[in-house]
N, C-alpha and C positions, 0 to 999 in steps of 0.2 A: 414695743413699736407703735400698738395701738394708743398708748398712753401718751407717748411722743405726739403722735397725730393731734389727738384731743386735746392735749395742752396746748400746742401749737393755735388750734382754732379758737381755745378760749383767750388767749393772748390777741388774736386777731380781731375777735370780737368785743375785746373790752372786758369780759366777764372776769379775768385777773389782771392786775397791774403789770406785773412783771415776774420774774423768776424767784424773788425772794417772796413775792406774795403766794406763789405756788407752793414754796417750800412751807411758809407757815401754816398755810392751808391743811396741805398733805402731811404736815408735822414730820417732813424728812429735811434732810440738810440741802443748803444751796448746791453745794458740789454734785449732791446725787441728782438734783434736778437737773444740772448742766449736764450730767452724763446721761441722763434719759433724752434729753432734747437734742444732743449731739447725733443720736441714732436718725435724726431728719436728714443728716448728710450722707446718709446711704442712698445709692442709685434707686430712683423711684421701683423699678421692677424688682430689686432686692428687697424694698421694704414691702411690696405686696407678698412677694414670696413668703417672706418671715410671717407675716399675718395668717397665710394660711398653711403654714407648715403644721404636720399632724403632731397631737401631743404626744411627747415621750412617757411611755408608762413604764419601759424596762431599760436598764442600761444607761448609757449615756447619751445625752442629746448631742446631735451631729453638729449643732452650732451654739455656742454659748453666749451670754450677753458680753462677756469680756472680750470674746474674739470680734463680737459685731462693733464695740467699742473702739477696739483697735483698727478695724476695717475701715471706719469713718475717716481716719488720717490719709487714705488712699484716694486716687482718682477713681473715677466711676469704672474705667477701663480696668484698672487694677483690681477693684471691688468684684466686677463681674468674673474675672479670670478666677480669684480665689473661691466664690461662689460656686463656679462650676466644679472647681478641683474638690471642694468639700462635698458637694452634693453626691459626686462620684467617688467619695472615699470608702473605705472599707467599714467605716463606722455605721455607713448608712445600711440598715437591714438587719 
């Protein structure tokens, strides 16, 4: 999430030209850059919550990047409902 925000700031400031430029500079594919940038489609409060999630040191993380990518396709209201269900799931803890 933090990377998506940073790259967006770099684009806005003109430090990078476009997503292809980011891909070249980061030695990653353009589709991967798009996946990262699509995280900006998450509701702002969810973006903030992701940044402050505690690090998972054992077991499964309660939220995966794949799930977040899928979540970006939903409305903010649907995202928030999913987020609340996920935070209250038995995987937490």
